[in-house]
SEGUPA-970459 format. One record per residue (C-alpha): z, y, x; residue in one letter. Coordinates in steps of 0.1 Angstrom, whole numbers, plus 5000, padded with zeros to 4 digits. Layout:
((Z, Y, X), A);
...
This chain:
((7122, 7334, 9306), M);
((7089, 7319, 9325), I);
((7078, 7300, 9292), G);
((7086, 7328, 9268), E);
((7062, 7353, 9291), L);
((7035, 7324, 9294), L);
((7032, 7321, 9254), I);
((7033, 7358, 9252), L);
((7005, 7361, 9279), Y);
((6985, 7334, 9263), N);
((6992, 7347, 9227), T);
((6977, 7380, 9237), L);
((6949, 7368, 9256), F);
((6940, 7344, 9228), N);
((6940, 7373, 9203), Y);
((6915, 7394, 9227), F);
((6893, 7365, 9229), L);
((6896, 7358, 9192), L);
((6888, 7396, 9183), K);
((6859, 7396, 9202), F);
((6846, 7364, 9187), T);
((6850, 7378, 9152), Q);
((6830, 7410, 9163), E);
((6801, 7393, 9180), I);
((6795, 7367, 9152), T);
((6803, 7392, 9123), G);
((6828, 7367, 9104), L);
((6856, 7384, 9086), Y);
((6891, 7369, 9093), V);
((6923, 7384, 9086), K);
((6946, 7398, 9115), R);
((6977, 7379, 9106), R);
((6954, 7347, 9107), R);
((6939, 7356, 9142), L);
((6977, 7362, 9154), L);
((6988, 7331, 9141), F);
((6958, 7314, 9158), S);
((6962, 7333, 9189), A);
((7003, 7322, 9193), F);
((6999, 7284, 9180), F);
((6971, 7280, 9204), S);
((6991, 7299, 9231), G);
((7023, 7275, 9225), L);
((7002, 7244, 9229), V);
((6987, 7255, 9262), S);
((7019, 7268, 9273), S);
((7034, 7231, 9268), I);
((7007, 7212, 9280), F);
((6993, 7235, 9308), Y);
((6986, 7207, 9331), H);
((6968, 7186, 9306), S);
((6932, 7185, 9303), F);
((6939, 7169, 9267), L);
((6961, 7200, 9263), G);
((6936, 7224, 9270), A);
((6909, 7208, 9247), V);
((6935, 7206, 9219), A);
((6946, 7243, 9224), S);
((6909, 7255, 9221), F);
((6902, 7234, 9192), L);
((6932, 7247, 9174), L);
((6924, 7284, 9183), L);
((6887, 7280, 9166), I);
((6900, 7259, 9141), G);
((6928, 7282, 9128), L);
((6912, 7310, 9131), A);
((6878, 7303, 9116), F);
((6879, 7269, 9102), S);
((6877, 7232, 9116), F);
((6840, 7229, 9105), R);
((6814, 7218, 9129), I);
((6791, 7247, 9123), E);
((6821, 7271, 9132), T);
((6831, 7250, 9162), I);
((6796, 7254, 9173), I);
((6789, 7290, 9166), K);
((6822, 7308, 9171), Q);
((6834, 7281, 9196), G);
((6802, 7288, 9219), T);
((6810, 7327, 9219), V);
((6847, 7320, 9224), L);
((6841, 7297, 9253), L);
((6815, 7321, 9272), A);
((6842, 7348, 9267), A);
((6868, 7329, 9281), T);
((6851, 7316, 9312), F);
((6839, 7353, 9318), F);
((6873, 7367, 9315), L);
((6891, 7339, 9332), G);
((6865, 7341, 9363), G);
((6872, 7378, 9362), L);
((6909, 7376, 9366), L);
((6907, 7349, 9391), T);
((6884, 7372, 9415), S);
((6912, 7398, 9410), L);
((6942, 7375, 9414), L);
((6949, 7383, 9449), P);
((6954, 7417, 9442), F);
((6974, 7411, 9408), L);
((6995, 7386, 9424), L);
((7012, 7416, 9449), R);
((7023, 7435, 9416), Q);
((7053, 7435, 9396), T);
((7052, 7415, 9363), D);
((7049, 7445, 9345), L);
((7021, 7458, 9365), I);
((7007, 7424, 9365), F);
((7008, 7423, 9325), F);
((6994, 7458, 9321), I);
((6966, 7452, 9346), F);
((6954, 7420, 9333), C);
((6955, 7433, 9294), S);
((6936, 7464, 9303), S);
((6909, 7443, 9323), I);
((6906, 7422, 9293), A);
((6904, 7450, 9268), V);
((6879, 7469, 9289), L);
((6856, 7441, 9300), S);
((6853, 7426, 9264), L);
((6848, 7462, 9249), T);
((6819, 7468, 9273), F);
((6802, 7433, 9266), I);
((6809, 7439, 9228), H);
((6792, 7473, 9235), S);
((6761, 7463, 9253), K);
((6758, 7434, 9225), W);
((6754, 7459, 9198), R);
((6731, 7481, 9215), N);
((6708, 7449, 9222), M);
((6711, 7440, 9187), T);
((6702, 7476, 9176), K);
((6671, 7474, 9198), E);
((6661, 7441, 9183), R);
((6663, 7453, 9145), V);
((6650, 7488, 9154), Q);
((6618, 7471, 9171), Q);
((6611, 7453, 9136), S);
((6605, 7487, 9122), F);
((6583, 7502, 9149), L);
((6544, 7500, 9137), V);
((6514, 7513, 9151), D);
((6497, 7537, 9133), C);
((6467, 7564, 9127), E);
((6471, 7593, 9112), L);
((6443, 7615, 9097), Q);
((6450, 7653, 9094), L);
((6429, 7681, 9095), F);
((6396, 7661, 9101), Q);
((6412, 7645, 9133), K);
((6428, 7610, 9139), T);
((6456, 7602, 9161), Y);
((6468, 7571, 9174), S);
((6511, 7571, 9173), L);
((6539, 7548, 9171), K);
((6559, 7551, 9139), G);
((6593, 7539, 9131), F);
((6604, 7531, 9097), I);
((6634, 7549, 9089), D);
((6655, 7534, 9059), T);
((6672, 7565, 9060), G);
((6644, 7590, 9053), N);
((6640, 7594, 9018), E);
((6627, 7631, 9019), C);
((6602, 7636, 8991), V);
((6581, 7666, 8981), E);
((6596, 7678, 8952), P);
((6564, 7689, 8929), L);
((6546, 7655, 8936), S);
((6575, 7630, 8946), G);
((6555, 7619, 8974), K);
((6571, 7610, 9007), P);
((6576, 7632, 9035), V);
((6569, 7619, 9071), H);
((6579, 7636, 9105), F);
((6557, 7639, 9133), L);
((6564, 7647, 9170), S);
((6546, 7681, 9175), Y);
((6542, 7673, 9212), Q);
((6528, 7642, 9205), A);
((6495, 7659, 9186), V);
((6499, 7693, 9201), A);
((6468, 7692, 9223), E);
((6446, 7678, 9195), D);
((6456, 7704, 9170), L);
((6433, 7731, 9159), P);
((6443, 7762, 9179), E);
((6446, 7786, 9148), E);
((6467, 7758, 9130), F);
((6494, 7759, 9162), K);
((6493, 7798, 9164), D);
((6501, 7799, 9127), G);
((6527, 7771, 9131), L);
((6544, 7791, 9162), L);
((6541, 7822, 9140), A);
((6558, 7811, 9110), W);
((6592, 7823, 9102), D);
((6616, 7800, 9082), D);
((6635, 7833, 9074), K);
((6604, 7843, 9052), N);
((6591, 7810, 9045), P);
((6566, 7819, 9018), Y);
((6548, 7842, 9042), Q);
((6519, 7820, 9053), L);
((6492, 7842, 9059), T);
((6493, 7831, 9097), M);
((6475, 7799, 9088), F);
((6440, 7795, 9084), P);
((6422, 7792, 9052), D);
((6418, 7754, 9051), F);
((6453, 7747, 9057), V);
((6468, 7766, 9027), H);
((6459, 7741, 9002), P);
((6480, 7714, 9021), K);
((6511, 7735, 9028), I);
((6544, 7729, 9009), R);
((6577, 7745, 9016), V);
((6607, 7721, 9018), L);
((6643, 7725, 9021), T);
((6656, 7695, 9040), L);
((6692, 7681, 9040), S);
((6708, 7664, 9071), T);
((6733, 7636, 9069), V);
((6757, 7663, 9078), Q);
((6748, 7682, 9046), K);
((6731, 7712, 9065), E);
((6703, 7723, 9053), T);
((6669, 7738, 9067), S);
((6636, 7750, 9056), I);
((6605, 7733, 9069), A);
((6566, 7733, 9063), L);
((6552, 7701, 9053), A);
((6516, 7697, 9054), F);
((6494, 7669, 9034), R);
((6474, 7644, 9054), F);
((6444, 7628, 9043), D);
((6452, 7591, 9055), R);
((6478, 7572, 9071), L);
((6470, 7536, 9084), I);
((6499, 7514, 9094), L);
((6494, 7481, 9114), Y);
((6521, 7455, 9108), G);
((6522, 7421, 9097), N);
((6495, 7433, 9072), T);
((6471, 7469, 9073), K);
((6483, 7495, 9050), K);
((6467, 7528, 9041), E);
((6487, 7556, 9025), I);
((6467, 7585, 9011), F);
((6478, 7623, 9005), N);
((6513, 7625, 9015), E);
((6530, 7649, 9039), Y);
((6543, 7655, 9074), V);
((6567, 7679, 9088), V);
((6561, 7687, 9123), F);
((6593, 7686, 9145), T);
((6601, 7691, 9183), R);
((6631, 7672, 9185), H);
((6612, 7639, 9190), D);
((6639, 7628, 9218), A);
((6660, 7619, 9189), R);
((6633, 7596, 9176), F);
((6641, 7557, 9179), P);
((6623, 7535, 9203), Q);
((6602, 7564, 9214), N);
((6585, 7568, 9183), A);
((6564, 7597, 9177), Q);
((6565, 7597, 9138), M);
((6595, 7589, 9115), I);
((6583, 7571, 9086), L);
((6596, 7574, 9050), H);
((6615, 7544, 9037), V);
((6590, 7534, 9012), L);
((6567, 7525, 9042), A);
((6583, 7491, 9042), L);
((6568, 7484, 9007), N);
């Protein structure tokens, strides 16, 4: 009975570790292959649990059967698996005095829960770090020339922003109102605050110099919700990335929801800014 329980424990924790390694490294493997690898490795480690060579053989079988026996796999997936094993083993060892006082069932439930929760937490943190790193590559310094003034901003190139002004087909960007409010012309701010999206084509509240630059747009969100917004044609937008890029006579929509902008950006740029 002890042997069967040991194999069960080893198989279960091997599967948790393999699934974690698969998610971290992004290598697709069928579940039954992971389970077979977890079981066979758990069987070997249960039989040779006092042997160092048995532990090494169990580890190599766990990696090889799940992901392949290639050197690059053993290095890449094996490194992640080994790090996760040491982390989980150290965590459970630190809690061992408490766990040993429990019944077999409670011991099994506690160990399984700790393994799942801790590996899920690490995976979540790793995904957030990866997301931050990827988003950083889309962050650029930019200068916007609008209404005869220049604004220095942080822009984020959003691959999901494909909004265009329908008549000209020119890209539409989104600008944080709070980021530029202090320097906007007062008569323009008054007009913007007075504008009513229920009567969008009533634009007399804006000064005359703004009228040629205004476009009324219908925006659609990912959730298929639509809204009416005003877009304003700017004079020039300069992007400072690996190379300097200048964009002329495209459009910006002012938004108050800048808290949703990634990386504390002040401007969400159209996907074509990548070109």
